[in-house]
N, C-alpha and C positions, 0 to 999 in steps of 0.2 A: 820611070822608076821601078813598075812590076816585076822588071827583070832580075832584080836586086835579092827576091825571095826565094826562100829555098824549103821544099819538103825535108823536113828531117826526119832519118828513119834509125832504129837501131836493129842491125841486123846478125845473125849468128853464123860462126864459123866453125864447123866441126868437122875434124880432118880424122880421118881412121887409119889405122898402121898400113894400110898400102897407099897413104897419100891422096885418097879419092875426096871428095869434098862431097859433104850432104846439102842436096838442093831440094826445093819442092818444085812439082810439077804442075803449074797453075790451070785451071779450068780453059783459058783461050790457049793453052799449049807453050806458053812461056815459061822459062826456066829460073828461077830466082832463090838466094838464100833465105832461109824463114826468117822471120821479124816483120814489122812495121814501123808505123808511123808514131812519133815521141806527142805525148798529149801533153797540154799546158800542166805544168805542175810534177809530170813525171819525170825522173830520173831516166837516163838511157838505159840504164840496168832493169829499171821496174818497166818499162816500156817494153823490153826485149821480153821478158817473161811473160806479160801480159798478151803480147802480139803472138808468140809461138802456142800459148794455151789457146788463144782464141781461134787461130788458123789452123794449127793441129791437133789441139784436145791433147797435148803432152807437158812434160816439167822439162825446163832445160837448166842445165847448171852453168853458171858464167865461171869461168875458169879464171881469170885475171881481174884484176878492180879497174884497169885500163884497158880503153881498147886496142886492139891491135893495129886498126887501119883506120883512117878518116879520108872518104873519097867523094868528089863532086862529079856529077855528069849534069846533062839535059837528056830529057825524053819524053815520050808523050805519056801523058797521064791521063787514063782511059775515064776516070770518072767525072775529069775536067774537060775533058775532049778537047786538050790544048797540050803543048809543049810547056814542061816546067823545069827549074832548076831542083836536082834533089842533091841530098846531103847524107851519107849513111856513115853511122857510127857502129864499126865492125869489132865485135867480141869473139874471143876464143872460148867455145863452149863445148859440151858434152851433154848428151840426151841420154836419158834411162832408157827408153824403150822408143821404138818407132811405131807403136801400134798407134797409129793416126786415126782420129776421127775426119773425116773428109771434109773441105770448104773448098770455095770458090778460088781461096788463094793456095791451095794444098790439096791437089786430088791425089799426090803418091809422092813421098819422101824417099829417096834414094842417095846412094854413094856414087858418085861418077867420078872418073879419072879429069883432069885438065885438059888432056888432050880430047877427050869425048865431048867436053862441056864447052871448049872451044868451038865445035862443029855443030852445036846445038842453038836453038831460038832463045837465047837468054837476054834478060833484063839488063839494058845499059849498065847500072852498078855492077853486076856481077860480071858483064863483059869487062870493065874497069879493073875490078878485082883481079880477073884472069892474068892481066898483064903484069901484075906486081908479085905473083907468086911462081 
């Protein structure tokens, strides 16, 4: 039965005027959307704001009350050292600024084109999203 459990995360989808997506380059070199796990008792939007602040030290503005995407994938979870199921609630967002405070989850925040992202070492959830955009 353990395969029915999911790690649920809230993620930020910020697209600039050029159609580029804001991503974080993690300490391990992986590329992912900003955001992270939803804690018990939190709404996805509360979790997204908290996670972005923890990982990047910046504020995020959620543009819509409802998520734009809900994706599931299976991937290796580093802290558990095993394959896990993931579910991502993805919201369209805007960032006031990108003067980030570096963390393991975000060494650098950059806007990149979809074609460039498809060639990079992206986390499974971002790879899945790229097939939908």
